[in-house]
C-alpha positions in Angstrom: -143.9 53.1 -47.3 -142.9 53.9 -44.2 -138.9 54.7 -43.2 -138.0 52.9 -39.7 -134.4 53.5 -40.4 -134.6 57.2 -40.0 -132.5 59.5 -39.4 -129.6 57.3 -39.6 -130.6 56.2 -43.5 -133.0 58.4 -45.4 -135.2 56.4 -48.4 -136.7 58.6 -50.7 -139.1 57.6 -53.8 -138.8 58.5 -56.8 -141.6 56.6 -59.4 -139.9 52.9 -59.0 -136.1 54.3 -58.1 -135.6 54.3 -54.5 -132.5 56.5 -53.2 -131.1 55.4 -49.9 -128.7 58.1 -48.1 -126.8 57.2 -45.1 -127.3 60.4 -43.1 -124.7 60.7 -40.2 -123.0 63.5 -42.3 -121.6 64.3 -39.4 -119.5 61.5 -39.0 -118.7 61.6 -42.8 -121.2 58.7 -42.4 -119.3 56.3 -40.6 -121.4 53.5 -39.3 -122.4 53.2 -35.8 -124.4 50.2 -34.1 -127.5 52.3 -35.2 -126.2 52.7 -38.9 -125.0 49.2 -39.4 -128.3 48.0 -38.1 -130.1 49.9 -40.9 -127.7 48.8 -43.1 -128.6 45.1 -43.0 -132.1 45.7 -42.6 -133.1 47.9 -45.2 -132.4 45.2 -48.2 -135.8 43.1 -47.1 -137.6 45.6 -46.4 -137.2 47.7 -50.0 -137.5 44.1 -51.6 -140.7 44.0 -49.9 -141.9 47.3 -51.8 -143.8 46.6 -54.7 -143.5 49.4 -56.5 -139.4 49.0 -56.1 -137.5 48.4 -59.1 -134.0 50.1 -58.8 -131.9 51.6 -56.0 -129.4 54.3 -55.4 -127.2 54.2 -52.4 -125.3 57.7 -51.6 -124.2 59.1 -48.8 -125.5 62.6 -47.0 -122.7 65.7 -46.8 -119.2 65.5 -48.4 -118.7 61.6 -47.8 -120.2 58.3 -49.2 -119.3 56.9 -46.0 -115.7 56.9 -43.8 -116.1 53.3 -42.8 -116.1 52.0 -39.5 -116.9 54.6 -36.1 -113.8 54.5 -34.1 -115.4 54.9 -31.1 -117.6 52.2 -32.0 -114.8 50.0 -32.1 -113.1 51.1 -28.5 -117.1 49.6 -27.5 -116.2 46.1 -29.4 -112.9 45.6 -27.2 -114.9 44.9 -24.0 -118.0 43.8 -25.0 -117.9 40.7 -26.5 -121.1 40.0 -27.0 -122.0 43.5 -29.3 -118.8 42.6 -30.9 -119.7 38.8 -31.9 -123.2 40.6 -33.3 -121.3 43.2 -35.3 -119.4 40.5 -37.0 -122.6 38.5 -37.2 -124.0 41.5 -39.4 -121.4 41.8 -41.5 -121.7 38.2 -42.9 -125.9 39.1 -42.5 -124.9 43.2 -44.7 -122.5 41.4 -46.8 -125.4 37.9 -47.8 -128.1 40.7 -48.1 -126.9 42.5 -50.5 -125.6 39.4 -52.9 -129.0 38.6 -52.3 -131.3 41.4 -52.7 -133.1 41.3 -56.1 -133.2 44.9 -57.6 -130.8 46.4 -59.2 -128.0 48.9 -57.4 -126.6 52.4 -58.6 -124.0 53.3 -55.9 -123.8 57.2 -56.2 -120.2 57.6 -54.6 -120.1 61.1 -53.9 -117.0 61.4 -51.2 -114.7 59.6 -49.4 -115.8 55.3 -49.4 -114.2 53.9 -46.9 -113.3 50.5 -45.3 -117.4 49.1 -44.6 -118.0 51.9 -47.2 -115.7 50.9 -50.0 -117.9 47.4 -49.9 -121.1 48.9 -49.4 -120.3 50.8 -52.8 -118.7 47.8 -54.6 -121.2 45.4 -53.7 -123.4 47.3 -55.4 -124.6 46.2 -58.9 -123.2 49.3 -61.0 -120.8 52.1 -59.0 -120.8 55.8 -60.4 -117.9 57.5 -58.7 -117.2 61.5 -58.5 -114.2 62.8 -59.8 -113.2 64.5 -56.1 -113.9 60.7 -54.5 -111.8 57.8 -53.5 -112.2 54.2 -52.3 -110.0 52.6 -49.8 -110.4 49.5 -47.4 -108.1 50.2 -44.5 -108.8 47.3 -42.5 -105.2 46.3 -42.8 -104.1 49.5 -41.8 -106.0 49.5 -38.2 -104.7 46.3 -37.3 -108.5 44.0 -38.8 -108.1 41.4 -41.2 -110.0 42.6 -44.4 -113.1 40.5 -44.0 -116.5 42.3 -45.1 -115.7 42.4 -48.2 -112.6 42.8 -49.0 -111.1 39.5 -49.1 -114.4 38.0 -50.7 -114.7 39.6 -53.4 -111.7 41.7 -54.3 -110.0 39.1 -56.3 -113.3 38.1 -58.2 -113.2 41.8 -59.0 -109.9 43.0 -59.7 -107.8 40.0 -59.9 -105.6 38.2 -57.1 -102.1 40.1 -57.4 -103.8 43.6 -57.3 -106.1 42.9 -54.7 -103.4 41.9 -52.3 -101.6 45.1 -53.2 -104.8 47.4 -52.3 -105.8 45.1 -49.3 -102.3 44.7 -47.6 -101.3 48.1 -48.1 -104.3 49.8 -47.5 -103.4 52.6 -50.1 -106.6 54.9 -51.1 -108.0 54.4 -54.8 -108.8 57.8 -56.4 -111.6 57.8 -58.8 -109.8 57.1 -62.4 -108.0 54.3 -60.8 -111.3 52.8 -58.9 -112.5 52.4 -62.7 -109.2 50.8 -64.1 -108.8 48.7 -61.6 -113.1 47.4 -61.8 -114.1 48.8 -58.1 -116.1 51.5 -60.3 -118.2 51.8 -63.6 -117.3 55.9 -64.4 -116.1 58.7 -63.4 -118.5 61.6 -63.4 -118.4 65.5 -62.5 -119.2 66.0 -58.6 -122.1 68.3 -60.0 -123.5 65.3 -62.0 -123.1 62.5 -59.7 -126.9 61.8 -58.5 -128.8 63.2 -61.7 -126.8 60.6 -63.8 -127.3 57.9 -61.1 -130.9 58.6 -61.1 -131.4 58.3 -65.0 -129.6 54.9 -64.9 -131.8 53.9 -62.3 -134.5 55.1 -64.1 -133.5 52.8 -67.1 -132.5 49.5 -65.3 -135.9 50.0 -63.2 -137.7 50.6 -67.4 -136.5 47.2 -68.2 -138.5 43.8 -68.0 -138.4 43.0 -64.2 -138.0 39.3 -64.3 -135.0 39.2 -66.8 -133.4 42.2 -64.5 -133.7 40.0 -61.2 -133.1 36.7 -62.8 -130.0 37.6 -65.0 -128.8 39.5 -61.7 -129.2 36.5 -59.7 -127.6 34.4 -62.3 -124.1 36.6 -62.5 -124.3 37.3 -58.2 -124.0 33.2 -58.2 -120.0 33.8 -59.4 -119.9 35.9 -56.1 -121.6 34.1 -54.0 -119.2 31.1 -55.1 -115.8 33.6 -55.1 -117.3 34.3 -50.9 -117.5 30.3 -49.8 -115.6 29.7 -46.7 -113.4 32.8 -47.1 -116.0 35.6 -45.3 -116.3 32.3 -42.6 -112.6 32.5 -42.3 -111.9 36.3 -42.3 -114.7 37.2 -40.0 -113.5 34.7 -37.9 -110.5 36.2 -37.6 -111.5 39.6 -37.5 -113.4 38.8 -34.5 -109.9 38.1 -33.0 -107.9 41.1 -34.6 -110.0 43.2 -32.2 -107.9 41.7 -28.9 -104.3 42.2 -30.7 -102.2 44.8 -28.8 -100.9 46.8 -32.5 -105.0 47.4 -33.1 -105.8 49.0 -29.8 -102.5 51.0 -30.4 -103.3 51.9 -33.9 -107.2 53.4 -32.9 -106.3 55.1 -29.7 -103.8 57.0 -32.2 -106.0 57.8 -34.5 -109.0 58.8 -32.0 -105.8 61.1 -30.4 -105.3 62.6 -33.7 -109.2 63.8 -34.3 -109.5 64.6 -31.0 -106.7 67.2 -31.0 -107.3 68.7 -34.6 -110.7 69.1 -32.5 -109.4 71.1 -30.6 -108.0 73.0 -32.7 -110.9 74.3 -34.3 -112.8 75.0 -31.4 -113.2 78.8 -31.0 
């Protein structure tokens, strides 16, 4: 099939497996408007591929995804139409992933932060590289943890643990992610893609109607957990962008990033 999402999102066919790669390595695959839009639309595109039976989701370079692009956050401060589009997009992305019929194996090759973290844990099976970590730092940058964290984490790891990690924004190393129920297993960095593709091929070889209907039945638990919570959390996240705490934190992070870049200039 044609790939209308390049260059931000790459799609490679390996027999019945489709490898989807977030492709902004220079920005650690942080989601700008183009990548966010591609991530929303790619699931229906893949569902329409009659030869596809399973998907591997990963990131180019040394990160899975660093979450939101801080410069893009600044755009959302004043452009409320764009902010509304972004919030609606977050709802659509989570819904599209939960409703996507084919099994998705996340190959978490590096840091999976914010939206990146929730892309990973909303997949069906999560393999995480030894050196990787996951984190949902929404609260740490002054935003409501809406697009995955608050709606789904209590189901995956239990309420008390979800509260601890979402309210503190603490990083979760690979082995701890498995212990908590946010990943299935830790894989040596150099073996990650081979193991993810092998697992996807195993899933692709299963009877497709049985795989897809079983996934749909299991995801009904997620849809019930999300009901009401997602709408409330996204509404509060929209408001979060106006708070002085959020704006001060983002400006501080941007200043640090510029200072670090300046130190490395020739």
